[in-house]
ZAVONU-480876 format. One record per atom (N, C-alpha, C): atom name; x, y, z; residue number from 0. Coordinates in nm, 3 decimals, padded with zeros to 5 digits. Layout:
<atoms>
atomo_u_v_w_num
CA_X_Y_Z_NUM
...
</atoms>
This chain:
<atoms>
atomo_u_v_w_num
N_01.470_00.343_00.582_0
CA_01.409_00.413_00.480_0
C_01.316_00.323_00.391_0
N_01.263_00.233_00.447_1
CA_01.172_00.137_00.375_1
C_01.025_00.193_00.376_1
N_00.995_00.297_00.448_2
CA_00.869_00.355_00.440_2
C_00.855_00.464_00.342_2
N_00.735_00.524_00.332_3
CA_00.729_00.639_00.238_3
C_00.628_00.743_00.288_3
N_00.652_00.865_00.247_4
CA_00.564_00.980_00.281_4
C_00.484_01.013_00.153_4
N_00.503_00.944_00.042_5
CA_00.430_00.983_-00.081_5
C_00.289_00.928_-00.071_5
N_00.206_00.978_-00.163_6
CA_00.058_00.937_-00.168_6
C_00.058_00.796_-00.245_6
N_00.002_00.695_-00.166_7
CA_-00.016_00.552_-00.224_7
C_-00.156_00.543_-00.283_7
N_-00.148_00.470_-00.407_8
CA_-00.276_00.441_-00.469_8
C_-00.286_00.287_-00.502_8
N_-00.404_00.240_-00.501_9
CA_-00.434_00.099_-00.531_9
C_-00.553_00.091_-00.623_9
N_-00.543_-00.005_-00.718_10
CA_-00.651_-00.041_-00.806_10
C_-00.669_-00.199_-00.782_10
N_-00.790_-00.238_-00.757_11
CA_-00.827_-00.377_-00.723_11
C_-00.906_-00.434_-00.841_11
N_-00.868_-00.540_-00.895_12
CA_-00.934_-00.607_-01.010_12
C_-00.989_-00.739_-00.967_12
N_-01.117_-00.752_-01.010_13
CA_-01.191_-00.880_-00.988_13
C_-01.274_-00.920_-01.115_13
N_-01.334_-01.043_-01.102_14
CA_-01.408_-01.098_-01.215_14
C_-01.530_-01.003_-01.268_14
N_-01.566_-00.903_-01.178_15
CA_-01.687_-00.819_-01.215_15
C_-01.637_-00.675_-01.247_15
N_-01.507_-00.647_-01.256_16
CA_-01.454_-00.520_-01.282_16
C_-01.350_-00.467_-01.182_16
N_-01.328_-00.350_-01.178_17
CA_-01.224_-00.299_-01.087_17
C_-01.258_-00.164_-01.024_17
N_-01.182_-00.128_-00.921_18
CA_-01.223_-00.014_-00.834_18
C_-01.176_00.114_-00.908_18
N_-01.076_00.110_-00.995_19
CA_-01.018_00.233_-01.037_19
C_-00.915_00.275_-00.944_19
N_-00.838_00.368_-00.967_20
CA_-00.728_00.410_-00.888_20
C_-00.787_00.476_-00.757_20
N_-00.750_00.426_-00.643_21
CA_-00.799_00.488_-00.509_21
C_-00.673_00.520_-00.423_21
N_-00.676_00.641_-00.372_22
CA_-00.561_00.680_-00.283_22
C_-00.595_00.611_-00.150_22
N_-00.495_00.560_-00.089_23
CA_-00.508_00.495_00.041_23
C_-00.483_00.617_00.151_23
N_-00.597_00.684_00.202_24
CA_-00.587_00.791_00.284_24
C_-00.580_00.778_00.429_24
N_-00.677_00.708_00.488_25
CA_-00.689_00.700_00.628_25
C_-00.659_00.562_00.677_25
N_-00.538_00.553_00.740_26
CA_-00.502_00.420_00.811_26
C_-00.556_00.416_00.953_26
N_-00.557_00.299_01.008_27
CA_-00.593_00.298_01.149_27
C_-00.471_00.331_01.236_27
N_-00.361_00.353_01.183_28
CA_-00.245_00.411_01.239_28
C_-00.238_00.562_01.220_28
N_-00.168_00.625_01.319_29
CA_-00.161_00.775_01.302_29
C_-00.075_00.820_01.200_29
N_00.035_00.734_01.170_30
CA_00.131_00.766_01.056_30
C_00.140_00.643_00.974_30
N_00.111_00.657_00.849_31
CA_00.098_00.551_00.757_31
C_00.228_00.522_00.688_31
N_00.239_00.391_00.634_32
CA_00.353_00.348_00.553_32
C_00.489_00.359_00.622_32
N_00.493_00.325_00.745_33
CA_00.628_00.314_00.806_33
C_00.691_00.184_00.811_33
N_00.828_00.182_00.812_34
CA_00.894_00.044_00.806_34
C_00.844_-00.047_00.916_34
N_00.817_-00.171_00.877_35
CA_00.773_-00.264_00.968_35
C_00.631_-00.271_01.023_35
N_00.555_-00.172_00.978_36
CA_00.421_-00.143_01.016_36
C_00.312_-00.203_00.926_36
N_00.208_-00.255_00.976_37
CA_00.092_-00.300_00.897_37
C_-00.016_-00.195_00.912_37
N_-00.045_-00.135_00.793_38
CA_-00.156_-00.043_00.782_38
C_-00.285_-00.110_00.735_38
N_-00.394_-00.059_00.791_39
CA_-00.519_-00.114_00.747_39
C_-00.620_00.006_00.693_39
N_-00.662_-00.021_00.577_40
CA_-00.759_00.082_00.505_40
C_-00.885_00.028_00.474_40
N_-00.986_00.109_00.468_41
CA_-01.116_00.066_00.420_41
C_-01.136_00.130_00.280_41
N_-01.164_00.045_00.176_42
CA_-01.178_00.087_00.039_42
C_-01.319_00.046_00.002_42
N_-01.407_00.134_-00.020_43
CA_-01.540_00.113_-00.051_43
C_-01.550_00.088_-00.211_43
N_-01.629_-00.011_-00.241_44
CA_-01.650_-00.045_-00.386_44
C_-01.756_-00.145_-00.390_44
N_-01.816_-00.158_-00.520_45
CA_-01.912_-00.262_-00.542_45
C_-01.836_-00.394_-00.535_45
N_-01.925_-00.503_-00.511_46
CA_-01.853_-00.629_-00.502_46
C_-01.788_-00.677_-00.629_46
N_-01.662_-00.704_-00.638_47
CA_-01.599_-00.737_-00.760_47
C_-01.584_-00.886_-00.780_47
N_-01.654_-00.970_-00.704_48
CA_-01.634_-01.102_-00.718_48
C_-01.494_-01.163_-00.679_48
N_-01.444_-01.264_-00.739_49
CA_-01.314_-01.320_-00.701_49
C_-01.211_-01.219_-00.757_49
N_-01.116_-01.182_-00.671_50
CA_-01.012_-01.083_-00.713_50
C_-00.895_-01.174_-00.772_50
N_-00.833_-01.098_-00.867_51
CA_-00.714_-01.165_-00.940_51
C_-00.596_-01.086_-00.936_51
N_-00.600_-00.947_-00.930_52
CA_-00.476_-00.874_-00.936_52
C_-00.510_-00.736_-00.867_52
N_-00.393_-00.672_-00.823_53
CA_-00.398_-00.527_-00.788_53
C_-00.286_-00.457_-00.863_53
N_-00.311_-00.327_-00.867_54
CA_-00.200_-00.239_-00.912_54
C_-00.177_-00.143_-00.800_54
N_-00.054_-00.139_-00.732_55
CA_-00.035_-00.052_-00.624_55
C_00.097_00.027_-00.651_55
N_00.089_00.161_-00.619_56
CA_00.204_00.242_-00.639_56
C_00.195_00.374_-00.563_56
N_00.283_00.469_-00.584_57
CA_00.274_00.595_-00.521_57
C_00.318_00.704_-00.629_57
N_00.298_00.831_-00.585_58
CA_00.322_00.932_-00.684_58
C_00.462_00.989_-00.688_58
N_00.556_00.929_-00.603_59
CA_00.690_00.961_-00.604_59
C_00.729_01.086_-00.543_59
N_00.628_01.166_-00.481_60
CA_00.664_01.292_-00.428_60
C_00.685_01.278_-00.282_60
N_00.758_01.381_-00.225_61
CA_00.792_01.381_-00.078_61
C_00.931_01.333_-00.061_61
N_00.991_01.369_00.055_62
CA_01.120_01.327_00.092_62
C_01.111_01.180_00.129_62
N_01.214_01.110_00.105_63
CA_01.212_00.954_00.123_63
C_01.094_00.892_00.073_63
N_01.077_00.906_-00.058_64
CA_00.947_00.849_-00.108_64
C_00.956_00.702_-00.162_64
N_01.074_00.653_-00.161_65
CA_01.101_00.506_-00.186_65
C_01.029_00.430_-00.084_65
N_00.965_00.302_-00.125_66
CA_00.888_00.231_-00.033_66
C_00.922_00.074_-00.068_66
N_00.950_00.003_00.044_67
CA_00.956_-00.143_00.024_67
C_00.827_-00.200_00.075_67
N_00.760_-00.274_-00.013_68
CA_00.618_-00.335_00.019_68
C_00.644_-00.492_00.028_68
N_00.599_-00.534_00.138_69
CA_00.609_-00.680_00.164_69
C_00.493_-00.747_00.086_69
N_00.370_-00.708_00.123_70
CA_00.249_-00.779_00.077_70
C_00.126_-00.692_00.099_70
N_00.025_-00.727_00.029_71
CA_-00.107_-00.669_00.049_71
C_-00.217_-00.773_00.070_71
N_-00.288_-00.766_00.179_72
CA_-00.388_-00.869_00.199_72
C_-00.529_-00.783_00.193_72
N_-00.614_-00.837_00.101_73
CA_-00.755_-00.771_00.103_73
C_-00.851_-00.872_00.151_73
N_-00.931_-00.822_00.251_74
CA_-01.032_-00.911_00.314_74
C_-01.166_-00.861_00.255_74
N_-01.232_-00.962_00.186_75
CA_-01.367_-00.940_00.123_75
C_-01.470_-00.959_00.235_75
N_-01.542_-00.844_00.266_76
CA_-01.640_-00.863_00.365_76
C_-01.767_-00.937_00.337_76
N_-01.789_-00.955_00.197_77
CA_-01.908_-01.031_00.148_77
C_-01.885_-01.185_00.176_77
N_-01.772_-01.227_00.131_78
CA_-01.745_-01.371_00.126_78
C_-01.662_-01.406_00.246_78
N_-01.594_-01.317_00.313_79
CA_-01.513_-01.338_00.427_79
C_-01.382_-01.403_00.384_79
N_-01.343_-01.386_00.254_80
CA_-01.226_-01.451_00.200_80
C_-01.105_-01.341_00.210_80
N_-00.986_-01.398_00.230_81
CA_-00.857_-01.316_00.227_81
C_-00.793_-01.338_00.098_81
N_-00.752_-01.225_00.030_82
CA_-00.669_-01.239_-00.092_82
C_-00.540_-01.184_-00.065_82
N_-00.434_-01.255_-00.093_83
CA_-00.301_-01.219_-00.067_83
C_-00.222_-01.172_-00.195_83
N_-00.152_-01.082_-00.191_84
CA_-00.073_-01.020_-00.313_84
C_00.068_-01.002_-00.263_84
N_00.157_-01.098_-00.291_85
CA_00.298_-01.072_-00.248_85
C_00.377_-00.989_-00.339_85
N_00.452_-00.899_-00.272_86
CA_00.535_-00.802_-00.357_86
C_00.671_-00.835_-00.303_86
N_00.723_-00.798_-00.191_87
CA_00.858_-00.810_-00.128_87
C_00.957_-00.735_-00.226_87
N_00.915_-00.620_-00.272_88
CA_01.004_-00.536_-00.363_88
C_00.988_-00.398_-00.328_88
N_01.096_-00.309_-00.374_89
CA_01.097_-00.171_-00.372_89
C_01.008_-00.117_-00.468_89
N_00.940_-00.009_-00.433_90
CA_00.867_00.081_-00.519_90
C_00.947_00.211_-00.508_90
N_01.046_00.234_-00.595_91
CA_01.145_00.339_-00.568_91
C_01.217_00.360_-00.700_91
N_01.223_00.486_-00.743_92
CA_01.299_00.526_-00.857_92
C_01.448_00.489_-00.854_92
N_01.502_00.488_-00.732_93
CA_01.632_00.464_-00.715_93
C_01.682_00.334_-00.665_93
N_01.574_00.232_-00.658_94
CA_01.618_00.102_-00.603_94
C_01.553_00.003_-00.697_94
N_01.595_-00.119_-00.693_95
CA_01.536_-00.238_-00.767_95
C_01.534_-00.202_-00.908_95
N_01.424_-00.216_-00.980_96
CA_01.412_-00.172_-01.109_96
C_01.370_-00.038_-01.147_96
N_01.351_00.045_-01.039_97
CA_01.313_00.183_-01.066_97
C_01.168_00.213_-01.080_97
N_01.080_00.104_-01.070_98
CA_00.936_00.135_-01.084_98
C_00.877_00.175_-00.951_98
N_00.773_00.264_-00.947_99
CA_00.704_00.315_-00.838_99
C_00.561_00.248_-00.832_99
N_00.535_00.169_-00.929_100
CA_00.404_00.089_-00.923_100
C_00.433_-00.047_-00.952_100
N_00.344_-00.138_-00.904_101
CA_00.365_-00.276_-00.926_101
C_00.228_-00.350_-00.954_101
N_00.216_-00.439_-01.046_102
CA_00.104_-00.517_-01.081_102
C_00.118_-00.651_-01.003_102
N_00.037_-00.679_-00.918_103
CA_00.059_-00.798_-00.829_103
C_-00.057_-00.896_-00.852_103
N_-00.028_-01.015_-00.898_104
CA_-00.134_-01.118_-00.911_104
C_-00.171_-01.181_-00.767_104
N_-00.288_-01.225_-00.757_105
CA_-00.327_-01.292_-00.636_105
C_-00.242_-01.412_-00.611_105
N_-00.204_-01.444_-00.489_106
CA_-00.134_-01.561_-00.450_106
C_-00.231_-01.669_-00.415_106
N_-00.241_-01.785_-00.479_107
CA_-00.323_-01.882_-00.444_107
C_-00.283_-01.948_-00.299_107
N_-00.371_-01.945_-00.217_108
CA_-00.346_-02.003_-00.082_108
C_-00.307_-02.147_-00.080_108
N_-00.345_-02.218_-00.184_109
CA_-00.299_-02.363_-00.181_109
C_-00.150_-02.380_-00.211_109
N_-00.076_-02.269_-00.262_110
CA_00.055_-02.275_-00.292_110
C_00.142_-02.247_-00.168_110
N_00.083_-02.197_-00.064_111
CA_00.164_-02.161_00.064_111
C_00.229_-02.296_00.118_111
N_00.149_-02.405_00.138_112
CA_00.218_-02.526_00.195_112
C_00.327_-02.570_00.102_112
N_00.305_-02.567_-00.026_113
CA_00.422_-02.606_-00.119_113
C_00.535_-02.509_-00.107_113
N_00.517_-02.387_-00.099_114
CA_00.626_-02.294_-00.088_114
C_00.698_-02.323_00.046_114
N_00.630_-02.341_00.149_115
CA_00.692_-02.355_00.280_115
C_00.773_-02.486_00.277_115
N_00.720_-02.596_00.200_116
CA_00.793_-02.723_00.195_116
C_00.918_-02.696_00.117_116
N_00.917_-02.626_00.002_117
CA_01.030_-02.604_-00.082_117
C_01.140_-02.509_00.002_117
N_01.091_-02.424_00.079_118
CA_01.180_-02.336_00.159_118
C_01.253_-02.421_00.266_118
N_01.182_-02.516_00.332_119
CA_01.239_-02.608_00.426_119
C_01.349_-02.701_00.355_119
N_01.303_-02.757_00.235_120
CA_01.406_-02.827_00.164_120
C_01.531_-02.754_00.124_120
N_01.511_-02.625_00.082_121
CA_01.634_-02.539_00.050_121
C_01.719_-02.520_00.164_121
N_01.657_-02.495_00.286_122
CA_01.734_-02.467_00.402_122
C_01.801_-02.595_00.457_122
N_01.750_-02.704_00.443_123
CA_01.812_-02.845_00.470_123
C_01.924_-02.865_00.380_123
N_01.905_-02.842_00.243_124
CA_02.009_-02.860_00.144_124
C_02.126_-02.772_00.173_124
N_02.100_-02.633_00.200_125
CA_02.204_-02.547_00.231_125
C_02.284_-02.593_00.362_125
N_02.208_-02.631_00.458_126
CA_02.277_-02.678_00.584_126
C_02.368_-02.792_00.558_126
N_02.336_-02.884_00.456_127
CA_02.417_-03.003_00.438_127
C_02.530_-02.966_00.337_127
N_02.518_-02.849_00.260_128
CA_02.618_-02.821_00.153_128
C_02.700_-02.702_00.190_128
N_02.677_-02.631_00.291_129
CA_02.747_-02.493_00.309_129
C_02.897_-02.522_00.353_129
N_02.924_-02.632_00.400_130
CA_03.074_-02.662_00.431_130
C_03.163_-02.640_00.305_130
N_03.104_-02.666_00.192_131
CA_03.191_-02.646_00.070_131
C_03.231_-02.500_00.049_131
N_03.162_-02.414_00.112_132
CA_03.205_-02.274_00.090_132
C_03.271_-02.203_00.191_132
N_03.325_-02.289_00.291_133
CA_03.403_-02.241_00.403_133
C_03.550_-02.212_00.359_133
N_03.610_-02.121_00.433_134
CA_03.753_-02.086_00.386_134
C_03.843_-02.208_00.398_134
N_03.927_-02.225_00.298_135
CA_04.020_-02.333_00.302_135
C_03.976_-02.460_00.219_135
N_03.849_-02.469_00.183_136
CA_03.806_-02.593_00.115_136
C_03.844_-02.577_-00.039_136
N_03.897_-02.692_-00.084_137
CA_03.914_-02.707_-00.224_137
C_03.794_-02.787_-00.282_137
N_03.737_-02.738_-00.379_138
CA_03.616_-02.820_-00.449_138
C_03.680_-02.887_-00.577_138
N_03.634_-03.003_-00.595_139
CA_03.678_-03.077_-00.717_139
C_03.546_-03.138_-00.780_139
N_03.536_-03.113_-00.909_140
CA_03.428_-03.154_-00.987_140
C_03.471_-03.257_-01.094_140
N_03.403_-03.375_-01.112_141
CA_03.444_-03.462_-01.209_141
C_03.369_-03.429_-01.347_141
N_03.441_-03.406_-01.443_142
CA_03.381_-03.383_-01.572_142
C_03.364_-03.510_-01.657_142
N_03.238_-03.554_-01.681_143
CA_03.211_-03.684_-01.738_143
C_03.255_-03.673_-01.892_143
N_03.255_-03.554_-01.949_144
CA_03.299_-03.544_-02.088_144
C_03.451_-03.564_-02.112_144
N_03.530_-03.505_-02.021_145
CA_03.684_-03.512_-02.032_145
C_03.732_-03.629_-01.949_145
N_03.644_-03.690_-01.864_146
CA_03.697_-03.783_-01.758_146
C_03.804_-03.733_-01.672_146
N_03.801_-03.600_-01.656_147
CA_03.899_-03.537_-01.567_147
C_03.845_-03.463_-01.453_147
N_03.919_-03.397_-01.365_148
CA_03.867_-03.332_-01.256_148
C_03.908_-03.183_-01.269_148
N_03.805_-03.105_-01.224_149
CA_03.821_-02.958_-01.230_149
C_03.820_-02.909_-01.088_149
N_03.921_-02.842_-01.044_150
CA_03.941_-02.789_-00.907_150
C_03.932_-02.656_-00.884_150
N_03.849_-02.615_-00.782_151
CA_03.835_-02.476_-00.743_151
C_03.921_-02.464_-00.604_151
N_04.027_-02.395_-00.613_152
CA_04.117_-02.383_-00.490_152
C_04.074_-02.271_-00.402_152
N_04.111_-02.273_-00.270_153
CA_04.071_-02.164_-00.182_153
C_04.129_-02.034_-00.221_153
N_04.253_-02.027_-00.287_154
CA_04.311_-01.905_-00.319_154
C_04.249_-01.851_-00.449_154
N_04.137_-01.895_-00.491_155
CA_04.070_-01.851_-00.621_155
C_04.114_-01.900_-00.751_155
N_04.224_-01.993_-00.740_156
CA_04.267_-02.049_-00.864_156
C_04.178_-02.161_-00.906_156
N_04.178_-02.179_-01.041_157
CA_04.080_-02.279_-01.103_157
C_04.170_-02.371_-01.188_157
N_04.175_-02.491_-01.171_158
CA_04.246_-02.587_-01.251_158
C_04.134_-02.654_-01.334_158
N_04.121_-02.608_-01.461_159
CA_04.025_-02.663_-01.549_159
C_04.079_-02.743_-01.661_159
N_04.195_-02.796_-01.646_160
CA_04.257_-02.869_-01.749_160
C_04.208_-03.010_-01.764_160
N_04.133_-03.061_-01.664_161
CA_04.079_-03.193_-01.667_161
C_04.178_-03.297_-01.621_161
N_04.245_-03.277_-01.513_162
CA_04.342_-03.370_-01.453_162
C_04.267_-03.503_-01.436_162
N_04.334_-03.615_-01.475_163
CA_04.273_-03.745_-01.467_163
C_04.280_-03.802_-01.332_163
N_04.351_-03.750_-01.234_164
CA_04.365_-03.810_-01.102_164
C_04.267_-03.731_-01.004_164
N_04.224_-03.815_-00.902_165
CA_04.143_-03.752_-00.801_165
C_04.241_-03.716_-00.691_165
N_04.281_-03.581_-00.689_166
CA_04.376_-03.533_-00.594_166
C_04.334_-03.519_-00.458_166
N_04.201_-03.498_-00.434_167
CA_04.158_-03.464_-00.291_167
C_04.064_-03.557_-00.240_167
N_04.017_-03.663_-00.312_168
CA_03.927_-03.759_-00.253_168
C_03.781_-03.724_-00.250_168
N_03.742_-03.603_-00.274_169
CA_03.598_-03.555_-00.271_169
C_03.555_-03.541_-00.420_169
N_03.457_-03.603_-00.462_170
CA_03.410_-03.594_-00.605_170
C_03.266_-03.551_-00.602_170
N_03.231_-03.453_-00.679_171
CA_03.098_-03.412_-00.704_171
C_03.067_-03.420_-00.850_171
N_02.965_-03.491_-00.887_172
CA_02.921_-03.495_-01.026_172
C_02.838_-03.379_-01.066_172
N_02.891_-03.313_-01.177_173
CA_02.819_-03.207_-01.240_173
C_02.768_-03.255_-01.370_173
N_02.637_-03.235_-01.394_174
CA_02.578_-03.267_-01.536_174
C_02.552_-03.135_-01.598_174
N_02.600_-03.131_-01.728_175
CA_02.559_-03.015_-01.797_175
C_02.492_-03.059_-01.920_175
N_02.378_-03.009_-01.950_176
CA_02.297_-03.034_-02.067_176
C_02.290_-02.913_-02.158_176
N_02.308_-02.923_-02.283_177
CA_02.305_-02.813_-02.380_177
C_02.168_-02.827_-02.455_177
</atoms>
């Protein structure tokens, strides 16, 4: 149910103005806005210069009108530049925050390598740390303020009294700043 049968509208904003609200009518696909499908539309407008945002949404009508939008890519035929607008959210009155329209800023292409690097670091960190969340593991944190240990037991008990002894041999430093 990630697709929609509702009428979808887009407004494109650039340094020289905007398109106004335009209904996305004719896709190169026979049926538009299906789950997992990429639809391509031609939107005629004066040249807007560098694009900086879009507003995209639907009218909320029709059965199954909720829509999960991954991203919008606009190809400027004058400059041959691609502008990417990431969404990765629902446009649905019954999902997410209930909005059926979203304002999306352009995603700077230079941030993609940085994002990919951060995602790779996150995956590596999780791979190294996920053992802590396996069944039967007791986590122990050293509290520098009380100089004691706080233990999180597998049966969901928490010993937060600040025991001064290292019961389990594994110590993780946790810094808290107020």
